C-alpha positions as CSV (number, residue, x, y, z in Angstrom):
1,X,23.7,122.9,60.1
2,X,23.4,120.1,62.9
3,X,20.5,122.8,64.5
4,X,19.0,122.6,60.9
5,X,18.5,119.0,60.8
6,X,17.5,118.5,64.1
7,X,14.4,121.3,63.5
8,X,13.5,119.1,59.9
9,X,13.4,115.6,62.0
10,X,11.7,117.0,64.4
11,X,9.2,118.8,61.7
12,X,9.3,115.0,59.9
13,X,8.2,113.4,63.3
14,X,5.1,115.8,63.6
15,X,3.9,115.5,60.4
16,X,4.3,111.6,60.8
17,X,2.2,112.1,64.0
18,X,-0.6,114.2,62.5
19,X,-0.7,112.1,59.0
20,X,-0.9,109.1,61.1
21,X,-3.7,110.7,63.6
22,X,-5.6,111.7,59.9
23,X,-5.2,108.2,58.7
24,X,-6.2,106.8,62.1
25,X,-9.8,108.7,61.8
26,X,-10.0,107.2,58.3
27,X,-11.0,103.8,60.3
28,X,-13.3,103.2,63.0
29,X,-15.4,100.4,65.1
30,X,-18.7,100.2,66.9
31,X,-20.3,97.9,69.0
32,X,-23.7,97.0,67.6
33,X,-27.0,99.1,69.5
34,X,-30.0,98.9,68.0
35,X,-31.1,102.2,70.7
36,X,-28.5,103.9,69.0
37,X,-28.5,105.9,65.7
38,X,-25.4,106.0,64.3
39,X,-23.8,109.0,62.1
40,X,-21.3,108.1,59.3
41,X,-19.8,110.8,56.7
42,X,-18.8,109.5,53.4
43,X,-16.9,110.5,50.2
44,X,-18.6,112.4,47.6
45,X,-15.2,112.2,45.3
46,X,-12.1,110.9,46.4
47,X,-13.4,107.0,47.9
48,X,-16.0,105.4,49.2
49,X,-16.7,104.1,52.7
50,X,-17.2,100.3,53.1
51,X,-19.1,99.6,56.1
52,X,-18.9,95.9,57.8
53,X,-21.1,93.7,60.0
54,X,-20.1,90.3,61.7
55,X,-21.6,87.9,59.6
56,X,-23.9,88.1,56.6
57,X,-26.4,91.1,56.8
58,X,-30.7,89.9,55.9
59,X,-31.6,93.4,54.6
60,X,-31.2,96.7,53.9
61,X,-33.5,99.4,53.5
62,X,-33.1,102.6,52.2
63,X,-33.9,106.1,52.0
64,X,-32.6,108.4,49.1
65,X,-30.2,106.3,48.6
66,X,-29.9,104.3,44.9
67,X,-28.9,100.4,45.7
68,X,-25.8,99.0,42.7
69,X,-27.6,101.0,39.9
70,X,-29.3,104.5,39.3
71,X,-32.8,104.2,38.0
72,X,-33.8,106.2,35.0
73,X,-35.5,109.3,36.0
74,X,-34.2,109.5,39.7
75,X,-31.9,111.8,41.8
76,X,-30.6,110.0,44.7
77,X,-28.1,111.3,46.9
78,X,-26.0,108.4,47.3
79,X,-25.4,105.4,45.5
80,X,-24.6,102.0,47.7
81,X,-23.2,98.8,46.4
82,X,-24.4,95.6,48.2
83,X,-24.3,91.8,47.1
84,X,-27.0,89.3,48.7
85,X,-25.5,87.4,51.1
86,X,-22.4,89.7,51.7
87,X,-21.3,91.0,55.4
88,X,-20.1,94.3,54.1
89,X,-21.5,96.8,51.5
90,X,-20.1,100.2,50.3
91,X,-21.3,103.7,49.9
92,X,-20.6,107.3,48.4
93,X,-22.7,110.5,47.9
94,X,-24.0,111.7,44.5
95,X,-24.7,115.2,46.1
96,X,-23.1,117.9,48.1
97,X,-24.6,118.7,51.7
98,X,-26.4,115.3,51.3
99,X,-28.3,113.1,54.1
100,X,-29.6,109.9,53.9
101,X,-30.7,106.6,56.0
102,X,-30.2,103.0,56.2
103,X,-32.1,100.6,58.4
104,X,-29.8,97.3,58.2
105,X,-31.4,94.3,59.4
106,X,-29.2,91.8,61.1
107,X,-29.6,89.2,63.4
108,X,-33.5,89.8,63.6
109,X,-32.9,93.0,64.4
110,X,-32.6,96.5,63.0
111,X,-29.6,99.1,63.1
112,X,-30.2,102.6,61.9
113,X,-27.1,104.7,60.2
114,X,-27.5,108.1,59.2
115,X,-25.2,109.0,56.3
116,X,-24.3,112.8,55.0
117,X,-21.8,114.0,52.6
118,X,-18.5,115.3,54.6
119,X,-15.5,114.2,52.2
120,X,-13.3,116.2,54.5
121,X,-14.2,113.9,57.0
122,X,-15.3,110.6,55.2
123,X,-14.2,107.4,57.1
124,X,-12.9,104.4,54.7
125,X,-14.3,101.6,57.1
126,X,-16.5,101.2,59.5
127,X,-16.8,98.0,61.3
128,X,-19.7,96.3,63.6
129,X,-19.3,94.2,66.1
130,X,-21.4,92.2,68.1
131,X,-24.6,90.5,67.4
132,X,-25.7,87.3,66.2
133,X,-24.1,84.8,64.1
134,X,-20.6,83.7,63.2
135,X,-18.1,86.0,63.1
136,X,-15.0,86.1,60.9
137,X,-13.0,85.4,64.0
138,X,-15.1,83.2,66.0
139,X,-18.4,82.2,67.4
140,X,-19.9,84.4,69.5
141,X,-22.2,82.3,71.7
142,X,-25.4,83.5,70.1
143,X,-28.1,81.7,67.4
144,X,-27.9,82.1,63.8
145,X,-31.0,83.8,62.9
146,X,-34.0,82.0,61.3
147,X,-33.0,84.3,58.1
148,X,-29.7,82.9,57.7
149,X,-31.1,79.6,58.4
150,X,-33.4,80.1,55.4
151,X,-31.1,81.9,53.0
152,X,-28.7,78.8,53.6
153,X,-31.0,76.3,52.8
154,X,-32.3,78.3,49.8
155,X,-28.6,78.0,48.9
156,X,-28.3,74.9,48.7
157,X,-31.6,73.9,46.3
158,X,-30.1,75.6,44.0
159,X,-26.4,75.0,44.0
160,X,-25.7,73.4,41.1
161,X,-27.3,76.8,39.6
162,X,-24.6,78.8,41.7
163,X,-21.9,76.6,41.1
164,X,-22.5,77.4,37.6
165,X,-22.5,81.4,38.0
166,X,-19.3,81.2,39.8
167,X,-21.2,82.6,42.6
168,X,-18.7,84.1,45.5
169,X,-21.1,82.2,48.0
170,X,-19.3,78.7,47.1
171,X,-16.0,79.7,47.9
172,X,-17.1,80.1,51.3
173,X,-19.1,76.5,51.4
174,X,-17.9,72.9,51.9
175,X,-20.0,70.3,50.0
176,X,-19.5,66.2,50.9
177,X,-21.8,64.2,48.4
178,X,-20.7,60.7,50.1
179,X,-23.9,58.8,50.5
180,X,-24.7,57.0,53.5
181,X,-27.7,54.9,53.6
182,X,-29.5,53.7,56.9
183,X,-32.2,51.3,57.2
184,X,-34.7,51.2,60.0
185,X,-36.9,48.3,59.4
186,X,-40.3,50.5,58.0
187,X,-38.0,53.4,56.3
188,X,-34.8,53.7,55.3
189,X,-33.1,57.5,54.6
190,X,-30.3,58.0,52.5
191,X,-28.5,61.5,53.3
192,X,-27.3,62.2,49.4
193,X,-25.3,65.5,49.9
194,X,-24.4,67.8,52.8
195,X,-23.1,71.2,52.7
196,X,-21.3,73.2,55.5
197,X,-21.4,76.8,55.4
198,X,-18.1,77.9,57.3
199,X,-19.0,81.0,58.7
200,X,-21.7,80.1,60.8
201,X,-20.8,76.4,61.5
202,X,-24.1,75.1,59.9
203,X,-25.2,72.0,57.6
204,X,-27.5,71.8,55.2
205,X,-28.8,68.2,54.6
206,X,-30.6,66.5,51.4
207,X,-32.0,63.4,52.2
208,X,-34.0,60.7,50.4
209,X,-36.8,58.4,52.3
210,X,-38.0,55.7,51.3
211,X,-41.6,54.1,53.0
212,X,-40.8,50.7,52.8
213,X,-44.2,49.6,54.3
214,X,-48.0,49.3,52.4
215,X,-49.2,52.6,55.2
216,X,-48.6,56.0,55.6
217,X,-46.0,57.3,58.0
218,X,-45.9,60.3,59.7
219,X,-43.2,62.3,61.6
220,X,-42.6,65.7,63.1
221,X,-40.2,67.9,60.5
222,X,-39.0,69.8,63.5
223,X,-38.3,66.6,65.3
224,X,-35.8,65.2,63.1
225,X,-32.5,64.8,64.5
226,X,-29.0,64.1,62.7
227,X,-26.6,61.7,64.7
228,X,-23.4,60.7,64.8
229,X,-22.2,57.8,67.2
230,X,-24.0,59.2,70.1
231,X,-24.7,62.7,69.9
232,X,-27.5,64.1,68.4
233,X,-28.0,67.2,66.1
234,X,-31.7,68.1,66.2
235,X,-33.2,70.4,63.2
236,X,-32.8,74.2,63.4
237,X,-34.9,74.5,59.8
238,X,-36.7,71.4,57.9
239,X,-38.0,71.5,54.5
240,X,-40.2,68.3,54.8
241,X,-44.0,67.4,54.0
242,X,-44.0,65.3,57.6
243,X,-45.6,62.2,55.3
244,X,-44.2,59.7,54.0
245,X,-47.2,57.8,51.5
246,X,-46.9,54.1,51.0
247,X,-44.2,52.1,49.3
248,X,-42.9,55.8,48.2
249,X,-39.5,57.9,47.8
250,X,-39.6,61.7,49.1
251,X,-36.9,64.1,49.5
252,X,-36.8,66.5,53.1
253,X,-33.7,68.8,53.2
254,X,-32.7,70.0,57.1
255,X,-30.7,72.4,58.7
256,X,-28.4,72.2,61.9
257,X,-26.4,74.1,63.4
258,X,-23.6,74.1,66.2
259,X,-25.3,74.2,69.9
260,X,-24.1,75.0,73.3
261,X,-23.6,71.5,74.4
262,X,-20.5,71.8,73.1
263,X,-21.1,70.0,69.6
264,X,-19.3,72.6,67.4
265,X,-17.1,72.5,64.4
266,X,-19.5,70.6,62.8
267,X,-18.2,68.7,59.9
268,X,-20.1,67.4,56.6
269,X,-18.1,64.1,56.1
270,X,-19.7,61.9,59.1
271,X,-22.0,58.7,59.0
272,X,-24.9,60.7,59.7
273,X,-28.0,58.8,60.4
274,X,-31.4,60.0,60.2
275,X,-34.0,60.0,63.1
276,X,-37.5,60.4,62.2
277,X,-39.3,58.9,64.6
278,X,-41.9,58.4,62.6
279,X,-45.7,56.7,63.3
280,X,-48.5,55.1,61.9
281,X,-51.0,57.6,62.8
282,X,-50.5,61.3,62.5
283,X,-50.3,63.3,65.8
284,X,-52.1,66.4,65.1
285,X,-54.6,67.3,67.7
286,X,-57.7,68.3,65.6
287,X,-60.0,70.6,67.7
288,X,-63.6,69.5,68.2
289,X,-66.2,72.2,67.3
290,X,-68.9,73.4,70.1
291,X,-71.8,72.1,70.2
292,X,-74.7,74.2,68.9
293,X,-78.7,74.8,70.4
294,X,-80.9,73.3,68.4
295,X,-79.8,70.0,67.4
296,X,-78.2,69.1,64.1
297,X,-77.9,71.0,61.2
């Protein structure tokens, strides 16, 4: 009886080890590499494969893959579920022995994934590591891509619409509506609203500018800075005309990010000052046309 008990225990132990190894194969981790094609086996039935990136995916281009819905009159081999602004997507095969490709744009780089149906060896979760932006676990010391800067700016512009739709992105953003007015003599600047995109340590400012003079003031949008006490954050992206007509009111959007000089964990609740460095004359260099032979025409 004792021997039988030991045999059963040994069998259970072996089965547990086998099950653990099998389960472990369902979860894989890869280091991002633009020089490699990643082969990912996916399910036909009985599951889906979820693929995660460190931060928001910029775009997905697919071959033989349907995105979210299957268009009428088509017969794709894979179905991919993805929501704009998300860092992950899920995919499953629709045909046996199907093969398809994904080009994932992330951090202004392209990563290639080869999908193939193999339910026997399919993975449930694939986690990519590395790249640009702020990951869910922390800052990886690389700048946010231009696409993400523009994406956050666009979301700020339609924020009220996103709130009405209960868009999931609204749960990841902190908003401050405390207005700060600063008078600089020739103009005043009101920081009317600030959004903090927590995932990227990134702020978007909605600013109202008042030109108090009877002259046109010019400034360079990319040279705009937001200051707190003695620290300055220059614009990573600015949506502004660069011109303030006489006695006028205009608006601008400015995006600033955490920088390498130690300004981290930017918070929207601050007494921000807006530094434009305006001038009365435009500082645009107009190239002279070359002289033509034969006098004036």
